C-alpha positions in Angstrom: -34.7 13.7 -34.2 -34.8 17.4 -34.0 -32.1 19.4 -35.6 -31.4 21.4 -32.4 -30.5 18.2 -30.6 -28.5 16.6 -33.3 -24.8 16.2 -32.4 -22.6 18.1 -34.8 -19.0 18.2 -33.4 -16.6 16.1 -31.4 -17.9 12.8 -32.7 -15.9 9.7 -31.5 -13.7 7.9 -33.9 -14.6 4.5 -35.2 -11.7 3.1 -33.2 -13.2 4.6 -30.0 -16.5 3.1 -30.8 -14.9 -0.3 -31.4 -13.0 0.0 -28.1 -16.2 0.7 -26.2 -18.0 -2.3 -27.8 -14.9 -4.5 -27.1 -15.0 -3.6 -23.4 -18.8 -4.0 -23.0 -18.8 -7.7 -22.0 -20.7 -8.7 -18.8 -17.4 -9.1 -16.9 -16.4 -5.5 -17.9 -19.8 -4.1 -16.8 -19.6 -6.0 -13.5 -16.1 -4.6 -12.9 -17.2 -1.0 -13.4 -20.2 -1.6 -11.2 -18.0 -3.1 -8.4 -15.7 -0.1 -8.6 -18.7 2.3 -8.3 -20.3 0.4 -5.4 -17.4 -0.7 -3.2 -15.9 2.4 -1.5 -19.1 4.6 -1.2 -21.0 1.7 0.3 -18.0 1.2 2.8 -18.3 4.9 3.7 -22.1 4.9 4.1 -22.0 1.5 5.8 -19.7 2.7 8.5 -22.3 5.4 9.4 -25.1 2.9 9.4 -23.1 0.5 11.6 -22.2 3.2 14.0 -25.9 4.3 14.3 -26.8 0.7 15.2 -24.1 0.4 17.8 -22.0 -2.1 15.9 -18.9 0.1 15.8 -17.9 3.2 17.6 -16.6 5.2 14.6 -17.6 6.2 11.1 -15.6 7.2 8.0 -16.0 10.9 6.9 -19.2 11.0 5.0 -18.0 13.8 2.7 -15.6 11.5 0.9 -18.3 9.1 -0.2 -18.3 10.5 -3.7 -14.6 11.6 -4.0 -13.4 8.0 -3.4 -15.0 7.2 -6.8 -12.4 9.2 -8.7 -9.4 6.9 -8.2 -11.7 3.8 -8.5 -13.0 5.0 -11.9 -9.5 5.8 -13.1 -8.2 2.4 -12.1 -11.0 0.4 -13.5 -10.9 2.4 -16.8 -7.2 1.6 -17.2 -7.8 -2.1 -16.4 -10.7 -2.1 -18.7 -9.1 -0.8 -21.9 -5.8 0.8 -21.1 -4.9 4.1 -22.7 -7.6 4.0 -25.4 -10.3 3.7 -22.6 -8.7 6.5 -20.6 -8.6 8.7 -23.7 -12.2 8.0 -24.5 -13.4 8.8 -21.0 -11.3 11.9 -21.0 -12.8 13.1 -24.2 -16.3 12.6 -22.8 -15.4 14.5 -19.6 -14.3 17.6 -21.4 -16.7 17.5 -24.4 -18.3 21.0 -24.2 -18.8 21.8 -27.9 -22.3 20.3 -28.0 -25.7 21.5 -29.2 -26.5 24.6 -27.1 -30.0 23.2 -26.5 -28.6 20.4 -24.4 -27.2 23.0 -21.9 -30.5 24.7 -21.8 -32.5 21.5 -21.3 -30.1 20.2 -18.7 -31.1 23.2 -16.5 -34.7 23.6 -17.6 -35.8 20.0 -17.2 -35.1 19.7 -13.4 -36.7 23.2 -12.9 -39.8 22.2 -14.9 -40.2 18.8 -13.1 -39.8 20.5 -9.7 -42.3 23.2 -10.6 -44.9 20.7 -11.7 -44.2 18.5 -8.7 -44.7 21.3 -6.2 -47.9 22.4 -8.0 -49.3 18.9 -8.0 -48.4 18.4 -4.3 -50.1 21.7 -3.5 -53.2 20.6 -5.3 -53.2 17.5 -3.2 -53.1 19.6 0.0 -49.4 19.7 0.6 -47.9 23.0 1.9 -44.9 24.0 -0.3 -41.7 24.1 1.7 -39.5 26.1 -0.6 -36.1 26.9 0.8 -36.5 24.8 4.0 -34.2 21.9 3.0 -31.8 24.3 1.1 -32.0 28.1 0.7 -31.9 29.6 -2.8 -28.4 31.1 -2.3 -27.1 27.7 -1.1 -28.8 25.9 -4.0 -27.0 28.3 -6.5 -23.6 27.6 -4.7 -24.3 23.9 -4.7 -25.1 24.0 -8.4 -21.7 25.4 -9.2 -19.9 23.0 -6.9 -22.0 20.1 -8.0 -21.0 20.3 -11.6 -17.4 19.6 -10.9 -18.2 17.1 -8.1 -20.5 14.9 -10.3 -18.3 15.3 -13.4 -15.3 13.7 -11.7 -17.2 11.2 -9.6 -20.7 9.7 -10.3 -21.2 10.8 -13.8 -17.7 9.8 -14.9 -18.8 6.3 -14.0 -22.5 6.2 -14.8 -22.6 8.1 -18.0 -18.8 8.1 -18.9 -18.2 4.3 -18.6 -21.4 2.3 -18.1 -23.9 4.0 -20.4 -21.9 3.8 -23.6 -21.1 0.2 -22.9 -24.7 -0.7 -22.1 -25.9 1.0 -25.2 -23.3 -1.0 -27.2 -25.1 -4.1 -26.1 -28.8 -3.1 -26.1 -31.2 -0.4 -27.3 -31.0 3.0 -25.6 -34.3 2.7 -23.6 -33.5 -0.7 -21.9 -29.9 0.4 -21.4 -31.0 3.5 -19.5 -33.7 1.6 -17.6 -31.1 -0.9 -16.4 -28.7 1.9 -15.5 -31.4 3.6 -13.6 -32.1 0.5 -11.5 -28.3 0.1 -10.8 -28.1 3.8 -9.9 -31.0 3.5 -7.5 -29.6 0.5 -5.8 -26.2 2.3 -5.4 -28.1 5.0 -3.4 -29.9 2.6 -1.2 -27.5 2.7 1.8 -27.6 6.5 1.7 -31.4 6.4 2.4 -30.5 4.6 5.7 -27.7 7.0 6.8 -28.9 9.0 9.8 -28.8 12.8 9.2 -28.5 12.4 5.4 -30.9 14.5 3.3 -32.2 11.4 1.6 -32.6 9.4 4.9 -36.1 7.9 5.2 -37.2 8.4 1.6 -39.5 5.6 0.3 -37.3 3.5 -2.0 -40.2 2.8 -4.4 -40.7 6.5 -5.1 -37.0 7.1 -5.2 -36.6 4.2 -7.7 -39.3 5.7 -10.0 -37.7 9.1 -9.8 -34.2 7.9 -10.4 -35.0 5.5 -13.3 -37.1 8.1 -15.1 -34.4 10.8 -14.5 -31.8 8.3 -15.9 -33.8 8.2 -19.2 -33.9 12.0 -19.4 -30.2 12.3 -18.7 -29.4 9.5 -21.2 -31.3 11.3 -24.0 -29.4 14.5 -23.4 -26.0 12.8 -23.2 -26.8 11.0 -26.5 -27.8 14.3 -28.1 -24.6 15.8 -26.7 -22.5 13.1 -28.3 -21.7 11.3 -25.1 -20.7 14.5 -23.1 -20.4 13.7 -19.4 -20.4 17.5 -18.7 -24.1 17.7 -19.8 -24.9 14.8 -17.4 -23.0 16.6 -14.5 -24.9 19.8 -15.2 -28.3 18.0 -15.2 -27.3 16.1 -12.0 -26.2 19.2 -10.2 -29.3 21.1 -11.2 -31.4 18.1 -10.2 -30.0 18.0 -6.7 -30.0 21.8 -6.2 -33.5 22.4 -7.5 -35.1 19.4 -5.8 -33.5 20.3 -2.4 -34.7 23.9 -2.7 -38.2 22.8 -3.7 -38.4 20.4 -0.7 -38.8 17.3 -2.9 -36.4 15.5 -0.7 -37.3 15.7 3.0 -39.6 14.3 5.7 -42.8 15.0 3.6 -42.8 12.5 0.8 -45.7 13.9 -1.2 -43.4 16.1 -3.4 -41.2 13.1 -4.0 -44.0 11.1 -5.5 -45.3 14.0 -7.6 -41.8 14.6 -8.9 -41.4 10.8 -9.7 -44.7 10.8 -11.5 -43.9 13.9 -13.5 -40.4 12.6 -14.4 -42.0 9.3 -15.5 -44.5 11.0 -17.8 -41.7 13.2 -19.3 -39.5 10.1 -19.8 -42.2 8.2 -21.6 -42.8 11.3 -23.8 -39.1 11.5 -24.7 -39.0 7.8 -25.5 -42.1 8.1 -27.7 -40.8 11.3 -29.5 -37.5 9.7 -30.3 -39.0 6.3 -31.1 -37.0 4.7 -28.4 -33.7 5.9 -29.9 -33.1 8.6 -27.2 -31.2 10.7 -29.7 -28.5 8.1 -30.1 -26.6 8.3 -33.4 
C-alpha cells in the first residue's frame, strides 16, 4: 500500500466497525438493496410502461435518484438506529482524506475516457466529443453531480452496502458483487426512451460498471470510507463519459472504455494484492 493512499485521519471507532459488522447479515443487505431498487424502478418503469402503451402517464423522471434519499435514511434507521445514522453521516461528510484520492477520483475517469476514445479512433470510430454533452455542460454537471450522487446513489452503494459487504468478504469479491448489483439497478434505465443510456448493450455496460466499482471501492477504502470521494468519482465519470461520447448510439467507445476500465481494475487488484487499500 502506498503512503500517499494510506488513510490517516477520521478513522471509524471500533464501536462503529462492530455496528457495521452486526448489520451485515443477509437480511440487512437485502433490505438495503430493496430500498435502493424499489422507487427508482417504479419511476423508470412508469416511462417504460407508457412507451409500450400500457398506461397513459409517467412519473417525473428527474426524481428517480432523489427518491433514494428518504429511502436510504429510513432503511439506515431501521438497520441500526442512531449508530447506523451517525456512521453514514460520518462517511458522507468525511473530507479530510489523502489528497491523492481527490486527484485520482478526477484523473481516473479522464484517463479511461482518453484511452477509450483513442482506442475507438484506432478501430475506425470517429470521435464525437461534445455531441452528447458540451464541455461547459459537463463542467456544470460535475458540480451538480457531486451533491446529487453524495445524497442518493453513493450514500446507498458506498455508504451502506460496501462497508457491510466488505465486513463479510474480501474487498475484491465484495466490490465485484456490488458492481453486479449496481449494473442490475441500472437495467430499466437502459430501456427508458429518450434516456442517455437507452439502447446501450448490457454486456458492455456490465463490464464497465463492475470494473468501475472496483476502482471506486479502492479509492473509498483509501479515503477511509469517504462517500464524498465516491460521489466525486461518480460525477466525473458521468460528465467525462458523456462529453467523450462513450454513452450514445455508437457503442464502440463504450466497449473500449469497458476494456480499459477492466485492465485498470485488474492492475489495481494486483498492486494491492486484492486488498484494495482496505485497512
